[in-house]
N, CA, C, O and the ligand as a Tripos MOL2 file, in Angstrom:
@<TRIPOS>MOLECULE
protein
  281   279    71     0     0
PROTEIN
NO_CHARGES

@<TRIPOS>ATOM
      1 N         120.4770   55.4830   56.0570 N.3       1 MET1
      2 CA        119.6620   55.2690   57.2950 C.3       1 MET1
      3 C         120.3880   55.8840   58.4950 C.2       1 MET1
      4 O         121.5390   55.5480   58.7770 O.2       1 MET1
      5 N         119.7150   56.7650   59.1790 N.am      2 SER2
      6 CA        120.3460   57.3370   60.3580 C.3       2 SER2
      7 C         119.3660   57.4910   61.4920 C.2       2 SER2
      8 O         118.1620   57.6400   61.2850 O.2       2 SER2
      9 N         119.8960   57.4540   62.6840 N.am      3 ASP3
     10 CA        119.0440   57.6140   63.8620 C.3       3 ASP3
     11 C         119.2700   59.0190   64.4550 C.2       3 ASP3
     12 O         120.4050   59.4600   64.6360 O.2       3 ASP3
     13 N         118.1660   59.6960   64.7490 N.am      4 ILE4
     14 CA        118.2320   60.9940   65.3290 C.3       4 ILE4
     15 C         117.5400   60.9250   66.7010 C.2       4 ILE4
     16 O         116.4770   60.3170   66.8290 O.2       4 ILE4
     17 N         118.1210   61.5240   67.6850 N.am      5 GLU5
     18 CA        117.4990   61.5060   69.0110 C.3       5 GLU5
     19 C         117.2130   62.9330   69.4650 C.2       5 GLU5
     20 O         118.0820   63.8050   69.4500 O.2       5 GLU5
     21 N         115.9400   63.1400   69.8770 N.am      6 ILE6
     22 CA        115.5480   64.4190   70.4220 C.3       6 ILE6
     23 C         114.8380   64.2120   71.7350 C.2       6 ILE6
     24 O         114.4060   63.1020   72.0440 O.2       6 ILE6
     25 N         114.7130   65.2850   72.5220 N.am      7 THR7
     26 CA        113.9060   65.2350   73.7350 C.3       7 THR7
     27 C         112.7200   66.2040   73.5920 C.2       7 THR7
     28 O         112.8770   67.3900   73.3040 O.2       7 THR7
     29 N         111.5280   65.6330   73.8090 N.am      8 VAL8
     30 CA        110.3460   66.4290   73.6600 C.3       8 VAL8
     31 C         109.7340   66.7610   75.0420 C.2       8 VAL8
     32 O         109.5690   65.8940   75.9010 O.2       8 VAL8
     33 N         109.4120   68.0380   75.2070 N.am      9 ILE9
     34 CA        108.8340   68.4720   76.4790 C.3       9 ILE9
     35 C         107.3200   68.5070   76.3860 C.2       9 ILE9
     36 O         106.7700   68.9360   75.3720 O.2       9 ILE9
     37 N         106.6510   68.0660   77.4200 N.am     10 GLY10
     38 CA        105.2070   68.2570   77.5520 C.3      10 GLY10
     39 C         104.3450   67.0510   77.3360 C.2      10 GLY10
     40 O         103.1220   67.1320   77.4500 O.2      10 GLY10
     41 N         104.9710   65.9000   77.0170 N.am     11 MET11
     42 CA        104.1620   64.6750   76.8520 C.3      11 MET11
     43 C         103.7560   64.1050   78.2160 C.2      11 MET11
     44 O         104.6000   63.9520   79.0990 O.2      11 MET11
     45 N         102.5080   63.8010   78.3840 N.am     12 THR12
     46 CA        102.0670   63.3230   79.6970 C.3      12 THR12
     47 C         101.3660   61.9590   79.6430 C.2      12 THR12
     48 O         101.2300   61.2920   80.6680 O.2      12 THR12
     49 N         100.9350   61.5570   78.4840 N.am     13 CYS13
     50 CA        100.2070   60.2960   78.4580 C.3      13 CYS13
     51 C         100.3860   59.6050   77.0820 C.2      13 CYS13
     52 O         101.0810   60.1200   76.2060 O.2      13 CYS13
     53 N          99.7540   58.4520   76.9190 N.am     14 GLN14
     54 CA         99.9050   57.6990   75.7000 C.3      14 GLN14
     55 C          99.3630   58.4730   74.4700 C.2      14 GLN14
     56 O          99.8470   58.3520   73.3450 O.2      14 GLN14
     57 N          98.3360   59.2650   74.7720 N.am     15 HIS15
     58 CA         97.8230   60.0920   73.6640 C.3      15 HIS15
     59 C          98.8820   61.0340   73.1390 C.2      15 HIS15
     60 O          99.0070   61.2040   71.9270 O.2      15 HIS15
     61 N          99.6250   61.6300   73.9960 N.am     16 CYS16
     62 CA        100.7290   62.5480   73.5850 C.3      16 CYS16
     63 C         101.7540   61.7550   72.7590 C.2      16 CYS16
     64 O         102.2180   62.2230   71.7190 O.2      16 CYS16
     65 N         102.0940   60.5720   73.2270 N.am     17 VAL17
     66 CA        103.0340   59.6900   72.4940 C.3      17 VAL17
     67 C         102.5050   59.4020   71.0970 C.2      17 VAL17
     68 O         103.2620   59.4500   70.1280 O.2      17 VAL17
     69 N         101.2280   59.1070   70.9850 N.am     18 ASN18
     70 CA        100.6670   58.8000   69.6650 C.3      18 ASN18
     71 C         100.7000   60.0250   68.7590 C.2      18 ASN18
     72 O         101.0100   59.9250   67.5720 O.2      18 ASN18
     73 N         100.3770   61.1730   69.3280 N.am     19 ALA19
     74 CA        100.3630   62.3950   68.5150 C.3      19 ALA19
     75 C         101.7540   62.7260   67.9610 C.2      19 ALA19
     76 O         101.8930   63.0940   66.7940 O.2      19 ALA19
     77 N         102.7850   62.5910   68.8120 N.am     20 VAL20
     78 CA        104.1660   62.8480   68.3790 C.3      20 VAL20
     79 C         104.5760   61.8160   67.3530 C.2      20 VAL20
     80 O         105.1550   62.1510   66.3190 O.2      20 VAL20
     81 N         104.2720   60.5480   67.6410 N.am     21 THR21
     82 CA        104.6290   59.4620   66.7100 C.3      21 THR21
     83 C         104.0390   59.6630   65.3410 C.2      21 THR21
     84 O         104.7030   59.4520   64.3270 O.2      21 THR21
     85 N         102.7850   60.0740   65.3150 N.am     22 GLU22
     86 CA        102.0650   60.2970   64.0560 C.3      22 GLU22
     87 C         102.6620   61.4190   63.2340 C.2      22 GLU22
     88 O         102.8580   61.2870   62.0260 O.2      22 GLU22
     89 N         102.9470   62.5230   63.9000 N.am     23 GLU23
     90 CA        103.4860   63.7210   63.1770 C.3      23 GLU23
     91 C         104.8620   63.4520   62.6720 C.2      23 GLU23
     92 O         105.1870   63.8110   61.5410 O.2      23 GLU23
     93 N         105.6990   62.8170   63.4910 N.am     24 VAL24
     94 CA        107.0780   62.5530   63.0820 C.3      24 VAL24
     95 C         107.1400   61.4940   61.9770 C.2      24 VAL24
     96 O         107.9450   61.5770   61.0490 O.2      24 VAL24
     97 N         106.2660   60.5060   62.1090 N.am     25 SER25
     98 CA        106.1900   59.4370   61.0840 C.3      25 SER25
     99 C         105.8160   59.9830   59.7430 C.2      25 SER25
    100 O         106.1850   59.3930   58.7270 O.2      25 SER25
    101 N         105.1030   61.0790   59.6820 N.am     26 ALA26
    102 CA        104.6220   61.6420   58.4420 C.3      26 ALA26
    103 C         105.7520   62.3360   57.6750 C.2      26 ALA26
    104 O         105.5880   62.6340   56.4920 O.2      26 ALA26
    105 N         106.8900   62.5980   58.3160 N.am     27 LEU27
    106 CA        107.9850   63.2550   57.6300 C.3      27 LEU27
    107 C         108.6410   62.3670   56.5970 C.2      27 LEU27
    108 O         108.7010   61.1500   56.7700 O.2      27 LEU27
    109 N         109.1290   62.9560   55.5380 N.am     28 ASP28
    110 CA        109.7680   62.2470   54.4340 C.3      28 ASP28
    111 C         110.9440   61.3680   54.9410 C.2      28 ASP28
    112 O         111.8420   61.8420   55.6370 O.2      28 ASP28
    113 N         110.8980   60.0740   54.5640 N.am     29 GLY29
    114 CA        112.0520   59.2370   54.8270 C.3      29 GLY29
    115 C         112.0170   58.5410   56.1830 C.2      29 GLY29
    116 O         112.8300   57.6530   56.4380 O.2      29 GLY29
    117 N         111.0950   58.9270   57.0500 N.am     30 VAL30
    118 CA        111.0840   58.3550   58.3760 C.3      30 VAL30
    119 C         110.5210   56.9330   58.3360 C.2      30 VAL30
    120 O         109.4330   56.6990   57.8090 O.2      30 VAL30
    121 N         111.2760   55.9870   58.9010 N.am     31 SER31
    122 CA        110.8390   54.5820   58.8300 C.3      31 SER31
    123 C         110.4170   54.0670   60.2120 C.2      31 SER31
    124 O         109.7000   53.0720   60.3230 O.2      31 SER31
    125 N         110.8630   54.7470   61.2410 N.am     32 ALA32
    126 CA        110.4630   54.2930   62.5780 C.3      32 ALA32
    127 C         110.5970   55.4130   63.5840 C.2      32 ALA32
    128 O         111.5250   56.2190   63.5070 O.2      32 ALA32
    129 N         109.6610   55.4670   64.5410 N.am     33 VAL33
    130 CA        109.7070   56.4510   65.5780 C.3      33 VAL33
    131 C         109.4740   55.7360   66.9230 C.2      33 VAL33
    132 O         108.5080   54.9950   67.1060 O.2      33 VAL33
    133 N         110.4060   55.9950   67.8500 N.am     34 GLU34
    134 CA        110.2960   55.3560   69.1360 C.3      34 GLU34
    135 C         110.2190   56.4480   70.2390 C.2      34 GLU34
    136 O         111.1280   57.2660   70.3810 O.2      34 GLU34
    137 N         109.1500   56.4370   70.9850 N.am     35 VAL35
    138 CA        108.9580   57.4730   71.9860 C.3      35 VAL35
    139 C         109.0090   56.8700   73.3860 C.2      35 VAL35
    140 O         108.3170   55.8930   73.6700 O.2      35 VAL35
    141 N         109.8430   57.4640   74.2760 N.am     36 ASP36
    142 CA        109.7860   57.0620   75.6650 C.3      36 ASP36
    143 C         109.0930   58.1460   76.4760 C.2      36 ASP36
    144 O         109.6180   59.2500   76.6210 O.2      36 ASP36
    145 N         107.9400   57.8390   76.9920 N.am     37 LEU37
    146 CA        107.1040   58.8100   77.6630 C.3      37 LEU37
    147 C         107.7910   59.4210   78.8970 C.2      37 LEU37
    148 O         107.7650   60.6370   79.0890 O.2      37 LEU37
    149 N         108.3950   58.5790   79.7170 N.am     38 ASP38
    150 CA        108.9930   59.0500   80.9580 C.3      38 ASP38
    151 C         110.1040   60.0510   80.7250 C.2      38 ASP38
    152 O         110.1350   61.0830   81.3950 O.2      38 ASP38
    153 N         111.0080   59.7930   79.8140 N.am     39 SER39
    154 CA        112.1460   60.6460   79.6120 C.3      39 SER39
    155 C         111.8720   61.7130   78.5190 C.2      39 SER39
    156 O         112.5980   62.7020   78.4150 O.2      39 SER39
    157 N         110.8340   61.4960   77.7270 N.am     40 GLY40
    158 CA        110.5320   62.4350   76.6280 C.3      40 GLY40
    159 C         111.4260   62.2010   75.4760 C.2      40 GLY40
    160 O         111.4250   62.9930   74.5330 O.2      40 GLY40
    161 N         112.2070   61.1350   75.4980 N.am     41 ARG41
    162 CA        113.1810   60.8730   74.4330 C.3      41 ARG41
    163 C         112.4620   60.2720   73.1980 C.2      41 ARG41
    164 O         111.6270   59.3740   73.3060 O.2      41 ARG41
    165 N         112.8260   60.8050   72.0560 N.am     42 VAL42
    166 CA        112.2360   60.3440   70.8250 C.3      42 VAL42
    167 C         113.3640   59.9630   69.8550 C.2      42 VAL42
    168 O         114.1780   60.8090   69.4860 O.2      42 VAL42
    169 N         113.4070   58.7080   69.4510 N.am     43 VAL43
    170 CA        114.4030   58.2210   68.5330 C.3      43 VAL43
    171 C         113.7360   58.0020   67.1770 C.2      43 VAL43
    172 O         112.7500   57.2750   67.0520 O.2      43 VAL43
    173 N         114.3100   58.6570   66.1690 N.am     44 ILE44
    174 CA        113.7530   58.6420   64.8130 C.3      44 ILE44
    175 C         114.7260   57.9570   63.8700 C.2      44 ILE44
    176 O         115.8880   58.3520   63.7760 O.2      44 ILE44
    177 N         114.2690   56.9590   63.1920 N.am     45 SER45
    178 CA        115.0390   56.3160   62.1140 C.3      45 SER45
    179 C         114.5750   56.8850   60.8050 C.2      45 SER45
    180 O         113.3790   56.9030   60.5140 O.2      45 SER45
    181 N         115.5240   57.3550   60.0050 N.am     46 SER46
    182 CA        115.1780   57.9770   58.7540 C.3      46 SER46
    183 C         116.0900   57.5640   57.6080 C.2      46 SER46
    184 O         117.2910   57.3750   57.8040 O.2      46 SER46
    185 N         115.5320   57.4270   56.4280 N.am     47 HIS47
    186 CA        116.3290   57.0680   55.2310 C.3      47 HIS47
    187 C         117.0210   58.2990   54.6850 C.2      47 HIS47
    188 O         118.1050   58.1980   54.1110 O.2      47 HIS47
    189 N         116.4060   59.4670   54.8560 N.am     48 SER48
    190 CA        117.0260   60.7020   54.3790 C.3      48 SER48
    191 C         117.1540   61.6320   55.5470 C.2      48 SER48
    192 O         116.3870   61.5600   56.5080 O.2      48 SER48
    193 N         118.1670   62.5430   55.4580 N.am     49 PRO49
    194 CA        118.4410   63.4410   56.5660 C.3      49 PRO49
    195 C         117.2460   64.3640   56.8590 C.2      49 PRO49
    196 O         116.5870   64.8490   55.9400 O.2      49 PRO49
    197 N         116.9840   64.5940   58.1280 N.am     50 LEU50
    198 CA        115.8800   65.5120   58.4840 C.3      50 LEU50
    199 C         116.5350   66.7790   59.0220 C.2      50 LEU50
    200 O         117.5600   66.7250   59.7030 O.2      50 LEU50
    201 N         115.9260   67.9150   58.7050 N.am     51 THR51
    202 CA        116.4770   69.1810   59.2530 C.3      51 THR51
    203 C         115.8480   69.4490   60.6040 C.2      51 THR51
    204 O         114.7880   68.9210   60.9390 O.2      51 THR51
    205 N         116.5190   70.2690   61.3570 N.am     52 GLU52
    206 CA        116.0480   70.6110   62.6770 C.3      52 GLU52
    207 C         114.6800   71.2910   62.5480 C.2      52 GLU52
    208 O         113.7870   71.1120   63.3760 O.2      52 GLU52
    209 N         114.5570   72.0850   61.4650 N.am     53 MET53
    210 CA        113.3120   72.7810   61.2050 C.3      53 MET53
    211 C         112.1410   71.8520   60.9830 C.2      53 MET53
    212 O         111.0440   72.0840   61.4910 O.2      53 MET53
    213 N         112.3790   70.8000   60.2220 N.am     54 GLN54
    214 CA        111.3430   69.8030   59.9490 C.3      54 GLN54
    215 C         110.8770   69.1520   61.2320 C.2      54 GLN54
    216 O         109.6840   68.9320   61.4400 O.2      54 GLN54
    217 N         111.8470   68.8420   62.0980 N.am     55 LEU55
    218 CA        111.5090   68.1860   63.3690 C.3      55 LEU55
    219 C         110.7350   69.1070   64.2830 C.2      55 LEU55
    220 O         109.7500   68.7270   64.9160 O.2      55 LEU55
    221 N         111.2250   70.3450   64.3260 N.am     56 GLN56
    222 CA        110.5840   71.3380   65.1910 C.3      56 GLN56
    223 C         109.1530   71.5610   64.7700 C.2      56 GLN56
    224 O         108.2590   71.6760   65.6090 O.2      56 GLN56
    225 N         108.9350   71.6210   63.4660 N.am     57 THR57
    226 CA        107.5830   71.8490   62.9270 C.3      57 THR57
    227 C         106.6800   70.6670   63.2400 C.2      57 THR57
    228 O         105.5260   70.8440   63.6300 O.2      57 THR57
    229 N         107.2020   69.4760   63.0700 N.am     58 ALA58
    230 CA        106.3790   68.2720   63.3680 C.3      58 ALA58
    231 C         106.0160   68.1810   64.8300 C.2      58 ALA58
    232 O         104.8770   67.8600   65.1690 O.2      58 ALA58
    233 N         106.9510   68.4540   65.6860 N.am     59 ILE59
    234 CA        106.6980   68.4020   67.1250 C.3      59 ILE59
    235 C         105.7120   69.4840   67.5430 C.2      59 ILE59
    236 O         104.8530   69.2710   68.3980 O.2      59 ILE59
    237 N         105.8590   70.6660   66.9110 N.am     60 ALA60
    238 CA        104.9590   71.7490   67.2230 C.3      60 ALA60
    239 C         103.5180   71.4330   66.7370 C.2      60 ALA60
    240 O         102.5340   71.7710   67.3970 O.2      60 ALA60
    241 N         103.4350   70.7760   65.5670 N.am     61 GLU61
    242 CA        102.1350   70.3610   65.0240 C.3      61 GLU61
    243 C         101.4450   69.4450   66.0180 C.2      61 GLU61
    244 O         100.2280   69.5120   66.1910 O.2      61 GLU61
    245 N         102.2090   68.6010   66.6640 N.am     62 ALA62
    246 CA        101.6290   67.6760   67.6230 C.3      62 ALA62
    247 C         101.2610   68.4140   68.9350 C.2      62 ALA62
    248 O         100.4780   67.9080   69.7390 O.2      62 ALA62
    249 N         101.8190   69.5740   69.1280 N.am     63 GLY63
    250 CA        101.4800   70.3950   70.3040 C.3      63 GLY63
    251 C         102.5190   70.4130   71.3740 C.2      63 GLY63
    252 O         102.2380   70.7710   72.5180 O.2      63 GLY63
    253 N         103.7760   70.0130   71.0020 N.am     64 TYR64
    254 CA        104.8340   69.9390   72.0360 C.3      64 TYR64
    255 C         106.0860   70.6970   71.5520 C.2      64 TYR64
    256 O         106.0790   71.3840   70.5310 O.2      64 TYR64
    257 N         107.1340   70.5340   72.3270 N.am     65 GLU65
    258 CA        108.3160   71.3820   72.0920 C.3      65 GLU65
    259 C         109.5610   70.5180   72.2210 C.2      65 GLU65
    260 O         109.6010   69.6130   73.0550 O.2      65 GLU65
    261 N         110.5790   70.7840   71.4050 N.am     66 ILE66
    262 CA        111.8090   70.0450   71.5030 C.3      66 ILE66
    263 C         112.7130   70.7450   72.5080 C.2      66 ILE66
    264 O         112.9230   71.9560   72.4390 O.2      66 ILE66
    265 N         113.2550   69.9460   73.4610 N.am     67 GLN67
    266 CA        114.0990   70.5150   74.4700 C.3      67 GLN67
    267 C         115.5420   70.6170   73.9640 C.2      67 GLN67
    268 O         116.1300   71.6980   73.9830 O.2      67 GLN67
    269 N         116.1130   69.4960   73.5120 N.am     68 SER68
    270 CA        117.4750   69.5510   72.9920 C.3      68 SER68
    271 C         117.4350   69.2750   71.5300 C.2      68 SER68
    272 O         116.9480   68.2240   71.1120 O.2      68 SER68
    273 N         117.9310   70.1820   70.7360 N.am     69 PRO69
    274 CA        117.9130   70.0190   69.2950 C.3      69 PRO69
    275 C         118.6680   68.8080   68.8570 C.2      69 PRO69
    276 O         119.6020   68.3790   69.5340 O.2      69 PRO69
    277 N         118.2850   68.2390   67.7310 N.am     70 ALA70
    278 CA        118.9030   67.0090   67.2350 C.3      70 ALA70
    279 C         120.3950   67.2180   66.9750 C.2      70 ALA70
    280 O         121.0840   66.2900   66.5530 O.2      70 ALA70
    281 CU         98.6820   63.1270   76.6090 Cu       71 CU71
@<TRIPOS>BOND
     1     1     2 1
     2     2     3 1
     3     3     4 2
     4     3     5 am
     5     5     6 1
     6     6     7 1
     7     7     8 2
     8     7     9 am
     9     9    10 1
    10    10    11 1
    11    11    12 2
    12    11    13 am
    13    13    14 1
    14    14    15 1
    15    15    16 2
    16    15    17 am
    17    17    18 1
    18    18    19 1
    19    19    20 2
    20    19    21 am
    21    21    22 1
    22    22    23 1
    23    23    24 2
    24    23    25 am
    25    25    26 1
    26    26    27 1
    27    27    28 2
    28    27    29 am
    29    29    30 1
    30    30    31 1
    31    31    32 2
    32    31    33 am
    33    33    34 1
    34    34    35 1
    35    35    36 2
    36    35    37 am
    37    37    38 1
    38    38    39 1
    39    39    40 2
    40    39    41 am
    41    41    42 1
    42    42    43 1
    43    43    44 2
    44    43    45 am
    45    45    46 1
    46    46    47 1
    47    47    48 2
    48    47    49 am
    49    49    50 1
    50    50    51 1
    51    51    52 2
    52    51    53 am
    53    53    54 1
    54    54    55 1
    55    55    56 2
    56    55    57 am
    57    57    58 1
    58    58    59 1
    59    59    60 2
    60    59    61 am
    61    61    62 1
    62    62    63 1
    63    63    64 2
    64    63    65 am
    65    65    66 1
    66    66    67 1
    67    67    68 2
    68    67    69 am
    69    69    70 1
    70    70    71 1
    71    71    72 2
    72    71    73 am
    73    73    74 1
    74    74    75 1
    75    75    76 2
    76    75    77 am
    77    77    78 1
    78    78    79 1
    79    79    80 2
    80    79    81 am
    81    81    82 1
    82    82    83 1
    83    83    84 2
    84    83    85 am
    85    85    86 1
    86    86    87 1
    87    87    88 2
    88    87    89 am
    89    89    90 1
    90    90    91 1
    91    91    92 2
    92    91    93 am
    93    93    94 1
    94    94    95 1
    95    95    96 2
    96    95    97 am
    97    97    98 1
    98    98    99 1
    99    99   100 2
   100    99   101 am
   101   101   102 1
   102   102   103 1
   103   103   104 2
   104   103   105 am
   105   105   106 1
   106   106   107 1
   107   107   108 2
   108   107   109 am
   109   109   110 1
   110   110   111 1
   111   111   112 2
   112   111   113 am
   113   113   114 1
   114   114   115 1
   115   115   116 2
   116   115   117 am
   117   117   118 1
   118   118   119 1
   119   119   120 2
   120   119   121 am
   121   121   122 1
   122   122   123 1
   123   123   124 2
   124   123   125 am
   125   125   126 1
   126   126   127 1
   127   127   128 2
   128   127   129 am
   129   129   130 1
   130   130   131 1
   131   131   132 2
   132   131   133 am
   133   133   134 1
   134   134   135 1
   135   135   136 2
   136   135   137 am
   137   137   138 1
   138   138   139 1
   139   139   140 2
   140   139   141 am
   141   141   142 1
   142   142   143 1
   143   143   144 2
   144   143   145 am
   145   145   146 1
   146   146   147 1
   147   147   148 2
   148   147   149 am
   149   149   150 1
   150   150   151 1
   151   151   152 2
   152   151   153 am
   153   153   154 1
   154   154   155 1
   155   155   156 2
   156   155   157 am
   157   157   158 1
   158   158   159 1
   159   159   160 2
   160   159   161 am
   161   161   162 1
   162   162   163 1
   163   163   164 2
   164   163   165 am
   165   165   166 1
   166   166   167 1
   167   167   168 2
   168   167   169 am
   169   169   170 1
   170   170   171 1
   171   171   172 2
   172   171   173 am
   173   173   174 1
   174   174   175 1
   175   175   176 2
   176   175   177 am
   177   177   178 1
   178   178   179 1
   179   179   180 2
   180   179   181 am
   181   181   182 1
   182   182   183 1
   183   183   184 2
   184   183   185 am
   185   185   186 1
   186   186   187 1
   187   187   188 2
   188   187   189 am
   189   189   190 1
   190   190   191 1
   191   191   192 2
   192   191   193 am
   193   193   194 1
   194   194   195 1
   195   195   196 2
   196   195   197 am
   197   197   198 1
   198   198   199 1
   199   199   200 2
   200   199   201 am
   201   201   202 1
   202   202   203 1
   203   203   204 2
   204   203   205 am
   205   205   206 1
   206   206   207 1
   207   207   208 2
   208   207   209 am
   209   209   210 1
   210   210   211 1
   211   211   212 2
   212   211   213 am
   213   213   214 1
   214   214   215 1
   215   215   216 2
   216   215   217 am
   217   217   218 1
   218   218   219 1
   219   219   220 2
   220   219   221 am
   221   221   222 1
   222   222   223 1
   223   223   224 2
   224   223   225 am
   225   225   226 1
   226   226   227 1
   227   227   228 2
   228   227   229 am
   229   229   230 1
   230   230   231 1
   231   231   232 2
   232   231   233 am
   233   233   234 1
   234   234   235 1
   235   235   236 2
   236   235   237 am
   237   237   238 1
   238   238   239 1
   239   239   240 2
   240   239   241 am
   241   241   242 1
   242   242   243 1
   243   243   244 2
   244   243   245 am
   245   245   246 1
   246   246   247 1
   247   247   248 2
   248   247   249 am
   249   249   250 1
   250   250   251 1
   251   251   252 2
   252   251   253 am
   253   253   254 1
   254   254   255 1
   255   255   256 2
   256   255   257 am
   257   257   258 1
   258   258   259 1
   259   259   260 2
   260   259   261 am
   261   261   262 1
   262   262   263 1
   263   263   264 2
   264   263   265 am
   265   265   266 1
   266   266   267 1
   267   267   268 2
   268   267   269 am
   269   269   270 1
   270   270   271 1
   271   271   272 2
   272   271   273 am
   273   273   274 1
   274   274   275 1
   275   275   276 2
   276   275   277 am
   277   277   278 1
   278   278   279 1
   279   279   280 2
@<TRIPOS>SUBSTRUCTURE
     1 MET1         2 RESIDUE 1 A MET
     2 SER2         6 RESIDUE 1 A SER
     3 ASP3        10 RESIDUE 1 A ASP
     4 ILE4        14 RESIDUE 1 A ILE
     5 GLU5        18 RESIDUE 1 A GLU
     6 ILE6        22 RESIDUE 1 A ILE
     7 THR7        26 RESIDUE 1 A THR
     8 VAL8        30 RESIDUE 1 A VAL
     9 ILE9        34 RESIDUE 1 A ILE
    10 GLY10       38 RESIDUE 1 A GLY
    11 MET11       42 RESIDUE 1 A MET
    12 THR12       46 RESIDUE 1 A THR
    13 CYS13       50 RESIDUE 1 A CYS
    14 GLN14       54 RESIDUE 1 A GLN
    15 HIS15       58 RESIDUE 1 A HIS
    16 CYS16       62 RESIDUE 1 A CYS
    17 VAL17       66 RESIDUE 1 A VAL
    18 ASN18       70 RESIDUE 1 A ASN
    19 ALA19       74 RESIDUE 1 A ALA
    20 VAL20       78 RESIDUE 1 A VAL
    21 THR21       82 RESIDUE 1 A THR
    22 GLU22       86 RESIDUE 1 A GLU
    23 GLU23       90 RESIDUE 1 A GLU
    24 VAL24       94 RESIDUE 1 A VAL
    25 SER25       98 RESIDUE 1 A SER
    26 ALA26      102 RESIDUE 1 A ALA
    27 LEU27      106 RESIDUE 1 A LEU
    28 ASP28      110 RESIDUE 1 A ASP
    29 GLY29      114 RESIDUE 1 A GLY
    30 VAL30      118 RESIDUE 1 A VAL
    31 SER31      122 RESIDUE 1 A SER
    32 ALA32      126 RESIDUE 1 A ALA
    33 VAL33      130 RESIDUE 1 A VAL
    34 GLU34      134 RESIDUE 1 A GLU
    35 VAL35      138 RESIDUE 1 A VAL
    36 ASP36      142 RESIDUE 1 A ASP
    37 LEU37      146 RESIDUE 1 A LEU
    38 ASP38      150 RESIDUE 1 A ASP
    39 SER39      154 RESIDUE 1 A SER
    40 GLY40      158 RESIDUE 1 A GLY
    41 ARG41      162 RESIDUE 1 A ARG
    42 VAL42      166 RESIDUE 1 A VAL
    43 VAL43      170 RESIDUE 1 A VAL
    44 ILE44      174 RESIDUE 1 A ILE
    45 SER45      178 RESIDUE 1 A SER
    46 SER46      182 RESIDUE 1 A SER
    47 HIS47      186 RESIDUE 1 A HIS
    48 SER48      190 RESIDUE 1 A SER
    49 PRO49      194 RESIDUE 1 A PRO
    50 LEU50      198 RESIDUE 1 A LEU
    51 THR51      202 RESIDUE 1 A THR
    52 GLU52      206 RESIDUE 1 A GLU
    53 MET53      210 RESIDUE 1 A MET
    54 GLN54      214 RESIDUE 1 A GLN
    55 LEU55      218 RESIDUE 1 A LEU
    56 GLN56      222 RESIDUE 1 A GLN
    57 THR57      226 RESIDUE 1 A THR
    58 ALA58      230 RESIDUE 1 A ALA
    59 ILE59      234 RESIDUE 1 A ILE
    60 ALA60      238 RESIDUE 1 A ALA
    61 GLU61      242 RESIDUE 1 A GLU
    62 ALA62      246 RESIDUE 1 A ALA
    63 GLY63      250 RESIDUE 1 A GLY
    64 TYR64      254 RESIDUE 1 A TYR
    65 GLU65      258 RESIDUE 1 A GLU
    66 ILE66      262 RESIDUE 1 A ILE
    67 GLN67      266 RESIDUE 1 A GLN
    68 SER68      270 RESIDUE 1 A SER
    69 PRO69      274 RESIDUE 1 A PRO
    70 ALA70      278 RESIDUE 1 A ALA
    71 CU71       281 GROUP 0 **** ****
């Protein structure tokens, strides 16, 4: 179990938060996703390690961008 923290650019409302949460939650091993709308900070709890590529793809699927890589 590990926690990964990333910063996502472009989220403006609860809908954005939901979209990011949904995409990241769908990744293998992810047990929890916590999104702070104001700071753009996303904390991901995962049972298996996630690659930067996986995260980038998930965030892009949701329509946003990672500012600082994990
Ligand atoms: Cu939104």
